[in-house]
BAKERO-231657 format. One line per 8 residues: number of its first residue (from 1); for each residue x, y, z of C-alpha. Coordinates in pm, 1 decimal, decimal comma. Example, Ala and Ser with C-alpha at 12.3 -4.5 7.8 and 13.67 -1.06 7.14 Angstrom:
REM BAKERO-231657
1	1230,0 -450,0 780,0 | 1367,0 -106,0 714,0
//
This chain:
REM BAKERO-231657
1	-7100,8 12954,4 1828,3 | -7324,5 13177,1 2027,8 | -7191,6 13464,5 2236,0 | -7172,1 13274,9 2567,3 | -6979,2 12982,2 2414,8 | -6742,1 13220,8 2241,7 | -6686,1 13414,2 2563,0 | -6617,3 13095,0 2762,0
9	-6377,2 12969,5 2494,0 | -6187,2 13299,1 2495,0 | -6183,7 13318,1 2874,4 | -6048,2 12965,3 2916,0 | -5773,8 13039,3 2663,9 | -5657,7 13334,2 2872,0 | -5604,3 13107,0 3172,5 | -5357,9 12868,1 3006,8
17	-5043,5 13079,1 3051,5 | -5113,0 13170,3 3418,2 | -5198,9 12808,4 3501,2 | -4879,1 12684,1 3335,2 | -4679,4 12942,7 3530,7 | -4843,4 12827,9 3854,7 | -4756,1 12466,6 3771,8 | -4393,8 12564,9 3710,2
25	-4398,8 12757,1 4038,7 | -4536,2 12454,0 4223,7 | -4271,4 12232,3 4065,4 | -3999,8 12472,1 4182,7 | -4160,0 12478,3 4528,6 | -4159,5 12096,1 4530,3 | -3785,4 12099,3 4453,8 | -3729,2 12351,8 4733,3
33	-3944,7 12151,8 4977,3 | -3759,4 11831,2 4891,8 | -3423,8 12001,1 4950,1 | -3537,0 12147,5 5282,4 | -3676,7 11806,0 5375,4 | -3343,1 11637,2 5300,7 | -3156,2 11893,4 5511,5 | -3402,0 11849,1 5798,3
41	-3369,5 11469,9 5774,5 | -2991,0 11497,7 5802,0 | -3023,2 11733,4 6099,1 | -3263,5 11496,3 6271,4 | -3019,5 11210,3 6223,2 | -2753,7 11423,6 6391,1 | -2967,0 11440,5 6703,1 | -2970,8 11819,1 6753,2
49	-3268,1 12028,8 6855,1 | -3551,7 12049,2 6608,6 | -3722,1 12358,9 6469,6 | -4027,1 12328,6 6696,0 | -3816,0 12285,5 7006,2 | -3612,7 12593,5 6913,2 | -3935,7 12786,0 6851,0 | -4074,9 12676,5 7187,9
57	-3752,0 12769,5 7368,2 | -3750,9 13117,3 7210,3 | -4119,5 13203,9 7224,0 | -4260,5 12981,9 7496,2 | -4634,9 12937,3 7492,0 | -4856,4 12640,5 7549,3 | -4930,4 12331,8 7349,6 | -5211,9 12509,4 7164,7
65	-4961,4 12766,5 7038,2 | -4735,5 12487,5 6916,0 | -5028,3 12319,5 6740,5 | -5099,2 12646,0 6558,6 | -4729,4 12671,9 6470,3 | -4747,3 12319,5 6322,7 | -5054,0 12407,9 6115,4 | -4886,5 12723,8 5989,1
73	-4570,5 12533,2 5900,4 | -4760,0 12261,2 5712,0 | -5008,2 12490,0 5536,2 | -4800,1 12564,5 5222,4 | -4739,0 12192,5 5176,8 | -5109,5 12112,8 5216,0 | -5209,1 12382,4 4968,7 | -4944,5 12276,5 4718,2
81	-5028,3 11907,8 4735,7 | -5396,9 11978,5 4678,8 | -5383,5 12252,2 4416,2 | -5116,0 12102,8 4189,6 | -5338,8 11818,5 4060,7 | -5628,8 12059,2 4008,1 | -5409,0 12295,4 3809,8 | -5279,7 11998,2 3611,5
89	-5635,5 11906,2 3520,5 | -5711,9 12263,2 3415,5 | -5392,7 12276,8 3208,0 | -5492,2 11947,6 3044,9 | -5843,7 12052,8 2955,5 | -5769,9 12398,7 2813,8 | -5553,2 12280,0 2520,1 | -5785,9 11989,1 2443,6
97	-6040,8 12221,0 2281,2 | -5796,2 12351,6 2019,3 | -5653,6 11998,7 1979,7 | -5997,8 11857,4 1900,1 | -6066,6 12145,6 1662,5 | -5736,8 12074,0 1486,4 | -5824,5 11705,1 1466,8 | -6157,4 11779,1 1300,5
105	-5979,5 12000,5 1044,5 | -5702,0 11746,4 982,5 | -5423,2 11967,1 1125,0 | -5227,0 11699,2 1305,7 | -4936,0 11931,2 1387,4 | -5172,0 12147,5 1591,7 | -5319,0 11840,5 1761,1 | -4970,9 11719,9 1857,2
113	-4869,5 12061,3 1991,9 | -5178,5 12104,4 2209,5 | -5182,5 11745,5 2335,1 | -4811,4 11777,4 2416,3 | -4881,6 12083,4 2630,3 | -5167,6 11904,6 2803,6 | -4969,1 11593,7 2891,7 | -4656,4 11782,9 2996,0
121	-4860,3 12003,8 3228,7 | -5038,0 11715,3 3398,1 | -4717,0 11514,5 3438,8 | -4527,4 11805,3 3596,6 | -4818,2 11896,7 3824,1 | -4867,7 11538,7 3945,4 | -4496,1 11497,6 4005,3 | -4492,2 11821,0 4207,6
129	-4799,5 11713,6 4405,6 | -4645,7 11373,7 4480,9 | -4320,2 11520,5 4610,5 | -4498,3 11784,8 4816,8 | -4737,5 11527,4 4962,6 | -4452,6 11296,0 5063,0 | -4276,7 11584,2 5239,3 | -4605,3 11682,5 5407,5
137	-4674,6 11334,8 5545,6 | -4328,4 11278,3 5689,1 | -4290,4 11632,4 5821,6 | -4630,9 11610,5 5993,8 | -4516,3 11291,7 6169,9 | -4189,4 11456,3 6274,0 | -4368,7 11762,0 6410,4 | -4620,5 11553,2 6602,4
145	-4334,1 11352,9 6753,4 | -4166,3 11679,4 6854,3 | -4493,2 11805,6 7003,2 | -4528,8 11486,2 7205,4 | -4170,9 11519,8 7334,4 | -4240,8 11879,7 7443,2 | -4571,2 11773,6 7599,3 | -4388,2 11511,5 7805,8
153	-4123,3 11768,2 7907,3 | -4393,8 12010,4 8025,0 | -4565,8 11732,3 8220,8 | -4234,2 11635,9 8383,1 | -4168,6 11998,6 8485,9 | -4513,8 12030,3 8640,3 | -4482,6 11703,6 8833,1
//
């Protein structure tokens, strides 16, 4: 192996642990987001005021301010739903190099260990991305419905 290939191999190996930690973090965030989503769904069924309406009542502002508030509220979900699959791909590819090297040397235990890491990482990251994306889609609809309700209330006050 020449110097550049060796450097790239070493560098990619250093990223496995941080990427796996990020995937675990995203999975925990997905669990948190799902719990918060369930609580919000129960609150919405109860018919009380929603988070955006409370924000608008406290801080005022126009519709543009509320649109920015929506974007800010949805941003972590958007980032999580998009980065989790990418991190899963990275965590799949990094152990494949050592797995293929083990396969060529006949060390099947090493192949199994590295392939196990690769598949576990991609499964957890895709599961996290799926949960986060589902929460994102429904919460975006809820927030846009709330924005429309506030928009109609403002129009009624001005009329």
